[in-house]
KOLMI-686846 format. One line per 2 residues: their letters; for each residue x, y negated, z negated of N, C-alpha, C. Coordinates in steps of 0.1 Angstrom, whole numbers. Layout:
A) X/Y/Z/X/Y/Z/X/Y/Z  ...
//
This chain:
MP) -189/499/0/-191/510/-9/-199/520/-2  -195/533/-2/-202/543/5/-215/546/-2
WT) -225/551/6/-238/554/1/-238/564/-10  -231/574/-10/-231/584/-20/-225/579/-34
QL) -215/570/-33/-210/564/-45/-221/555/-51  -228/548/-43/-239/539/-48/-250/547/-55
VL) -254/558/-49/-264/566/-55/-259/572/-68  -247/577/-68/-241/582/-81/-240/572/-91
LI) -237/559/-88/-236/548/-97/-250/545/-103  -260/545/-95/-274/542/-99/-279/554/-108
LG) -277/566/-104/-281/577/-112/-274/578/-125  -261/575/-125/-253/575/-137/-258/565/-147
SA) -260/553/-142/-265/542/-150/-279/545/-156  -288/551/-148/-301/555/-153/-299/566/-164
GV) -290/575/-162/-288/586/-172/-283/580/-185  -273/571/-184/-268/564/-197/-279/556/-203
GA) -288/549/-195/-299/542/-201/-309/551/-208  -312/562/-202/-321/572/-208/-316/578/-221
LM) -303/581/-221/-296/586/-234/-297/575/-245  -294/563/-241/-294/552/-251/-308/550/-256
SS) -318/550/-247/-332/548/-251/-336/560/-261  -333/572/-257/-336/583/-266/-330/582/-279
GL) -317/578/-280/-310/577/-292/-317/566/-301  -320/555/-295/-327/545/-303/-340/549/-308
SL) -347/556/-299/-361/561/-303/-360/571/-315  -350/580/-314/-348/590/-325/-344/582/-338
LG) -336/572/-337/-332/564/-349/-344/557/-355  -352/552/-346/-365/545/-351/-374/555/-358
SW) -376/566/-352/-386/576/-358/-380/581/-371  -367/583/-372/-361/588/-385/-363/577/-396
RE) -361/564/-393/-363/554/-402/-378/553/-406  -387/555/-397/-401/555/-400/-405/566/-409
RT) -400/578/-406/-403/590/-415/-398/587/-429  -386/581/-430/-380/578/-443/-389/568/-451
AR) -393/558/-444/-402/548/-450/-415/554/-454  -421/562/-446/-433/569/-449/-432/578/-461
RK) -421/585/-462/-418/594/-473/-417/586/-486  -410/575/-486/-409/566/-498/-423/561/-502
EL) -431/557/-492/-444/551/-495/-453/562/-501  -452/574/-496/-460/585/-502/-456/588/-516
LL) -443/589/-518/-438/591/-532/-443/580/-541  -442/568/-537/-447/557/-546/-462/558/-549
SK) -469/561/-538/-484/563/-540/-487/574/-550  -480/585/-549/-483/597/-558/-478/594/-572
AI) -467/586/-573/-462/583/-586/-472/574/-593  -478/564/-586/-488/555/-592/-500/564/-596
EL) -504/573/-588/-516/582/-591/-513/589/-604  -501/595/-605/-497/603/-617/-497/594/-629
AI) -492/582/-628/-491/572/-639/-505/569/-644  -514/566/-635/-528/563/-639/-535/575/-645
QW) -532/587/-640/-538/599/-646/-533/601/-660  -520/599/-662/-513/601/-675/-520/591/-685
TQ) -522/579/-681/-529/569/-690/-543/573/-693  -550/578/-683/-564/582/-686/-565/594/-696
VH) -555/603/-694/-555/615/-703/-552/610/-717  -543/601/-719/-540/596/-732/-552/588/-738
MQ) -559/581/-730/-570/574/-735/-581/583/-739  -583/594/-732/-593/604/-736/-589/611/-749
LA) -576/614/-750/-572/621/-762/-574/611/-774  -572/599/-772/-574/589/-783/-588/588/-787
EK) -597/588/-777/-611/588/-780/-616/600/-788  -612/612/-783/-616/624/-789/-610/626/-803
SK) -598/622/-805/-591/625/-818/-594/613/-828  -599/602/-823/-602/590/-831/-589/585/-837
QR) -578/587/-830/-565/582/-835/-559/572/-825  -550/564/-831/-544/555/-822/-533/561/-814
VV) -531/557/-802/-520/562/-794/-513/550/-787  -501/552/-785/-493/542/-777/-492/546/-763
IQ) -497/538/-754/-498/541/-740/-487/533/-733  -479/540/-726/-468/533/-718/-474/526/-706
DN) -468/514/-703/-473/507/-692/-472/515/-679  -482/514/-670/-483/522/-658/-471/519/-649
VI) -466/507/-649/-455/504/-640/-442/512/-644  -440/513/-657/-429/521/-662/-431/536/-659
SA) -443/540/-662/-446/555/-659/-444/558/-644  -449/549/-635/-448/551/-621/-434/551/-616
AE) -425/542/-622/-411/542/-619/-405/555/-623  -408/561/-634/-402/573/-639/-407/585/-630
YY) -420/585/-627/-425/595/-618/-419/595/-604  -417/582/-599/-411/580/-585/-397/586/-585
KE) -389/583/-596/-375/588/-597/-375/603/-597  -384/609/-605/-384/623/-606/-389/630/-593
LR) -399/624/-587/-404/630/-574/-393/630/-563  -385/619/-563/-374/618/-554/-364/628/-557
TL) -361/630/-569/-351/640/-573/-356/654/-569  -369/656/-572/-374/669/-568/-374/672/-553
LD) -377/662/-545/-376/664/-531/-362/665/-525  -353/657/-531/-339/657/-527/-331/670/-531
TG) -333/674/-543/-325/685/-548/-333/698/-550  -347/697/-550/-355/709/-552/-357/713/-566
AL) -353/704/-575/-355/706/-590/-357/693/-597  -363/694/-608/-365/682/-617/-351/680/-624
SP) -349/667/-628/-337/665/-636/-337/671/-650  -326/675/-655/-326/681/-669/-331/671/-679
TF) -329/658/-677/-334/648/-687/-349/649/-687  -355/649/-675/-370/649/-675/-376/662/-681
IT) -369/673/-678/-374/686/-684/-373/686/-699  -362/681/-704/-361/680/-719/-371/671/-725
KA) -373/659/-718/-383/650/-723/-397/655/-723  -401/662/-712/-414/668/-710/-416/679/-721
AA) -406/687/-723/-407/698/-733/-409/692/-747  -402/681/-750/-403/675/-763/-417/669/-765
LR) -422/663/-755/-436/657/-755/-446/668/-757  -444/679/-750/-454/690/-751/-454/696/-765
RK) -441/698/-771/-440/703/-784/-447/694/-794  -444/681/-793/-450/671/-802/-465/671/-801
AM) -471/672/-789/-485/672/-788/-491/685/-794  -484/696/-792/-490/709/-797/-490/709/-812
EK) -479/703/-818/-479/702/-833/-490/693/-838  -491/682/-831/-501/672/-835/-515/677/-835
YG) -518/685/-825/-532/691/-823/-533/705/-828  -523/710/-834/-524/724/-840/-525/735/-830
LR) -519/733/-818/-520/744/-808/-507/752/-808  -509/764/-803/-497/774/-802/-495/779/-788
DE) -483/782/-785/-480/789/-772/-485/803/-773  -491/808/-762/-496/821/-762/-490/829/-750
//
């Protein structure tokens, strides 16, 4: 085998190896970013669920009324789903918007508040 063909074979093999390595590295970093995004969404969903529970507990204390507090796991799951929808589509789901508006309206009626 001539010397130039051997050099070309070695350089070509090194180039293919470098391309494969870069491709695998890109795939790994994409999967890591995806996992990190899901972890952050879950963390924020849990924070929102805990905050929602605390707000309801404070309202119950101040109003001296009983309130039904949803389990934090269920609230966190709902928040996670909506945060994912928000990041993926750029908007909240119509179901969530309708539910949030109904809860707001109910709370305003209960506490005698008005929109201004």
